[in-house]
N, C-alpha and C positions, 0 to 999 in steps of 0.2 A: 398313631403304632406308641405303644406305651413299652416300652425297652423291656428282651428278657431279661431269665435270671442269671445267664452267666455273662458277667460285663467284658471278657474275653473279648467279644464278639464286634461296642467297639476298642477296642485299641490295638490295629491291627499296626505289623511288623513295621517300624518306622524307616521311610524311604529318604530320606531329605538329612545327609548329617551334621554337614557343615555349611556354613554357606560363604560363599565365594569372597563377596567381602571382604572377610576378619580375617580371613587366613593371606589375602591381596593387600590390609595393615598389618600383617605382621612381618609380613617378605618384606615388607617396604620397610620396614623397624630396620628388622635384619641385616637390615642391604646397609644401610644409617649407617648403626656395629659396629657394621663388617669393615666399609671403608676408613669412619674415626682411628677401631683396632685398629688397618695399618697405614694408618695416615702415622698415628700414633708411633708405632717401629719402628716403621722407616728415619724415621724424623727428628721425635724429641731417644727414643733407644737406637738411635745408632743402630738398626739392626738390618742385615742387608737378606731380604725377600728378595723369589721369584713374579718383581711384579707383571710381568707380565703373564704371568697362571694366577697368580694371582686375581689380576681384570679382568681374567679370562672366565675367574667363575662366577666373578662378583657379577659380573654384563653375561652368564646363562641366566640368574636372579633375576635382573631388570627386566629384560626380553620375553622368560612364560611374563611374571605379572603384566608385561605390557599384552604385549598377546591375553591373560585372560582377562582384564580392562574394553580391548577391544571389539573381544571372539564373542563372550559372555552379558548378555544384564546386571543388572548393582545387586538384585532379586532373586540370582544362582543360587539354587543351596544343592553344593555334591553329595551324590549319591555314596553308597560306602564303597567299593572300588575305585570311584572321581577322588574321592579324598583320600585312600589307601597310597593313589602315586601320586597325591601331588607331596604331600609328608613324606612320600620315598625321592620325593625329589628336594628337599630342603634337607634331609639327610646327609643324605647323596653330593647333596652340591658346599654343607655341613664340611661332610669327613673328605675329600676337594681341599675344602682349605683345610684345617688339619693337618692336613695331605702335606701340601707348599707351605708348611710351613711350624716345623715341628714337631706334628702329633699328636700322646699325650702330654709332650712338654710345655704343648700351647696351654694357658687355664684353660685358652674358653672352651677346648673338651669339655668341659662340665652346660654346654648349648645343646647338648646329643643330646642328653634328658628329653630337651623341647620337646620335641615330633612324638616322643612314645610319651611322654607324658600328657596333647595332646588327643591320642589315636585312644587313648584308653577311656576319658573321660568324651568322647563323642562316637564312637565303632564301637561294631562289636568285635565279641570275646578274641573269634576268629582273626581279625586286621591288627588285635595288639597285640596276639602273640605274632605272628609273623613277621607283625614293624621289631618288638626286641628281638626278634633271632637276628631279623637284620643289623641290630642298629651293634645285638652286641658284633655277633661280623665287622665290619663296620672294627667297631675299637678295641677288639682283639692284630686283625690287620694293620692300623695306629703304628700300637706299640710296637710292629716289629717292623715296620718298613715305611720309613716317612725320610721326609729334605728336611737335615735339622736347620732350624737357623745360628746364623751368622751375628752376630756381636760385636767386633776391632777383631776382625782376623777367627777367630775363635767361635769352633761350635756351640749351644745352647743344650748340653745333656744334665738328661737327671740321672741319678745312682738307680741303680738294675736295684732295688729292695723297693725307691719312693715311686720308681716305674711303674710294677709291680702294683704294690697298695697302690697306688690310684688308680692302674687299673681293676683290680679287686671295683674299690671302690667303683665305678664309671658303671662295672656291673649287677653289683649290689644294688647301685639304684638305682635303674635299665626296667629291674625288676620288681623293688618295692613301688615305684613309686606309679610303672606299670599298674601290680596289685592291687596298692592302696586308690588309685585319681579311678579307676576301676569298676571295683563296688562302690565307693563316692556316689560316684554318678551311676550311680545302679539301682542306692538307694537315698536319689532321689529323684529316678522317674520310678522309683518306685511307690515309694508317697504322693510321689502329679498323679498314679493311673490310683491310686485309694481316691484321691481327692478324689477322680471323673466318678468314682465308684458312684462316689460315693451321691454327690448330684445326679446323677440319672438314678440309682434307687432313692430320693425323695421326689427326682419329675413324675414317680413311678408311683411309690405313694395317693403320688400328689390325684393323676390318673382316674387310680384301683380309689382314690377320696372320692371325683367327684358322679362315675362313672356310683357307687352306690348314692350316691343320692341322688341319678339318675332314674334310678331300677327301687330305691329305696319310697322318691314320689310313683312309679310305674304305677308298685303295688295296690298305692299307696289307691290313686284312686280308677285305679280294674276293681280296685279287690270288690267293690258292688255290681258292678257289673257284669259281673262274672257271677258271683254268690249268685245278683239275678238269675241267672243263667242256666242256672241247676238245681236250680231254686222248683226254675216257668218245668224245664225238659223232663226232672223227674215227676211232677204231675198230668203232665202227657205220657210218658212211659205208665203212666196208671191209664189215665180218660183210653189210649191208647193199646189195653191188653188188649184186644177181643183185633185189631188191626194186626199185623207182625212186621210190616214192610214201613207205617207209619209213624210205631215200635219202634223200629229198628232208627231207624234216621233222631227221633229223639232223642233215642240211649248214643251216638253218637256225637249232635250238641255236647250231649254231656262230656264224656269222657273225651270231646277236648277242652271243652272247655272250662276241665279236671290238666290237660295239659299245659294248655297257659300259664299256668299257675301255678307247677311243677316248674317253667320253665321260670319266671320268674321267683323262685324258692330260688334256681340254679344258676340267676343271676350274681342276685346279693348277693350268695356266700362266694362267687369269682367273676373277675370280665372273664369271656371266654376269647382269644385271638382268634380271626373274622382271615383263613387266608385266606376269602377270596379278596381282597384289599391287600392283601404283601403285592398286588403284577396289576397293570395297570394299561394299557395300550399307550405308548408315545403322547400322544394329544392329550390323551386326559391327566396325562400326570405334569404336562407344563403347563397342558392350564391347569392346573389344580396348581403347580408351583404360584402361578403371577396374578392368583384371582386376589388377592388382598392390593392388588394394586392399580385392579381394569377401572376404577370406580374415582377415578384420583383427576381424572381431569383431562389425560394425555389418551391415547388412540392407543394402546396396538395391539398388533398387528401379526399374524401367526400361515404363521407354511410348511407345511409337510406333506415333503416328499423325495423321492428316493432316488438318489445318487445314478449318475452315469452306467449303468452293467448294473448297478443293485437290482433288490426285491422289490416287486411292489406292493405287496404287506407288511401292510406296517410296524413295526415289532410292537411284539408290549417290552417290557421292562418293571425293575423292581423298580417296587415304593418303597428305598432307602428314605429315612427319613433324613440324616446329611443332602440325600439329592434330594433333594425335594426343596429341603434350607438353604443349600446354601441355590438354588438356584431360586426362590427368592430374591437372596437380599441380592445377585442379579436385576433381576427385572426393579427393582424396588430401584438401588441405582441408574436403570436406564433408568424412571420413571421419576426420578429426580435430579435428574440433568440436562432429559430431554426438551427443548422447546414444544410441540407438540403430538410425538409416534415418538416410537418403539417396535422395530421389527424382535418377531421371534421366527431362526431360520430353525429349523429341522431335515435333515438331509441322515440319507444310508443306503448305505451298498452291503453285502453281502456280509464279512467281517468288520466295520463299521459304522459309530453313527458319532453325526460331527452337529454345533446345535451354538448358534448364532443371535449373537443377541446385540441387536444397529438401533441406536437411535439420533435424531435431527436435532442435536446436542453443537458443545464447544469441542468436545468431545473433551481426553485425558490432558492437563498439564504439558508441556513436552520437556519440560525438570527436573519428572514425577513419572514416566511414562514409565522405562528404566526399575525405577523401584518396585509398582504396582504387585502389590502380593506381603508385603510389607507388614504388621502394625502400626497403630497410632503416628501415617505419616500427615493427621493433618490433628493436630493438637484444640478450636476448635471452632467456631462453627460462622460463617465465614456468614450476617448479619445483614449485609446492603444486599447480596444475592435470595435470600429466601424469601419471598415474595411471586419466585421468578419459583421457586419447587415448595410451592407446601406440605408438608408430612413431612421435610428430611430432619432428618435429625442429628447429626452434623459431628457424629466422631468419630470417623475415621477409621472403622475394625467392618466396615460390613465387607466390603469386598474380600481383606485379609481372614474374614471367616472365612468367606463362600470357595477362596480357592484351597482351602485345610479341608471342605470337607470335599470338594466334587476331588481331589484328590485322593483323600477321600477311598471314590470310589471306583477310582484309576482314569479318573483325567488326568486329558495332559491340557494343561489351559496356557491362555497367549489375552497383548494386549493390544490391543492399535488404535489407531485414530485408521475414518474411513477416509480426509479429509486432508488436507494443506492447513492447516491451521492460517494461513497469513494470508490464505484466499478471500477475495467482498464479498460480504455478503450478496451476491448478486452471480457467485462463479465458482459457493456450492455445490457439494451436490445437493437429490431429499435423504439421500442419507446421511452424511457429516459428517457424526454424532462420530463417540464413543464405541471398537466394536469389542465383545467377547470374545469372545471363541473358544469352549470342548469340545472334545474327542472323543470316546472311548475305541474300544476296542472290541464290539456285539457282544460278545461273549465273556468279555464282565460284565458286564448291566442288562445284558435279556432273560426273562424272566425264561427257565429250561418247561419245556414245549413236554404234548405225550408223559407225562409226569402224574396220575392224580396227586393232592392237594394232602389230602386224609381227613382226618379228626376233627376239626376245632381242637382245640388242648388252651385248660382255661389257663388264664397268665398268672403266675407262682412269680 
């Protein structure tokens, strides 16, 4: 299906803003820096600090990281709300530690800019504005209320004018860096969208060029037969002038020949987007997606059935290009790694649609199971395993592309193994390999029923 002229349809609002692994790594760096700063201040500089409360603040960050690591997979991406909450936690933890160590008298107060800069780079404007206002509030509180650091019995305080200047510089820094980072990140995303639109335009142009070649060949091949039909029908009309019924049939033949000529002419000007092809039964879409991989020496089983309490009628779904391409990549991956069989099971209820693709191979390697969906898992092809996986390209991007495309259609993806990898071959069940499951809300993928499709429009 050729893309339409509106490229914004293929640039949905970004739902995944920040990778959890990046946030956890940065927080570990901050924890290490905080511990080193506390140690240097108390041991080398002999500054008195409330160590109990300081270690409690650092411990809160450690516990937060451990919880995130144990609960979520490494490839988890935070949505806007989750990322905002995480950055608010980092900002609050840092400000509490600064409150215990002199407030704005502590030179590390400059690190308050870090969460705001991260937010401005990856989150939308509303979240960045909220986080920036909270940061300004915390800076103001720290300027007025804090536990002074003690050095050899004397409190370390900045002159009022210097303190006001530092507070003002932090506020200006929050505003300036927030605006600057947001603008730069926005321009980068705009450039990425522009490149995507260019690629889509080139792909669309290629399709139209191919279509024009097909139409030109058809017009060339059909031109002589249509001209012969028109000439013969005209002669028949002259010879059958005394037989009105037969003459009317001859006239109809000539009119239909003219209509065929006009259709070919209109197709030569622009291809048409067939609205009937925008939707199809679930089974037809899945078979279409799997079709290129059905003749690669592996048996692919299809199963379509309503779930418990689901409607018996098979749903019709939208034939979106990203849906078909994503499903095709998943089937290709299953066929690549299957020993001999692949199962494509689809079930539905009145509100959801679930698809599972299972193979009888070795399953996902345990060490990468939590990272599936990240790009470039494989750096090169395993040549030793090539005979067992004919046609496998080995570029390591298939699952990343499939996951990204299907999540754009509203799918929730999960990856697992059907059997314990340490079982012997005799103990492994028939469906022993990898399991890829995608679940959609039916409203997000089902075609609308009871509405006329309308007239096919030229592709422009």
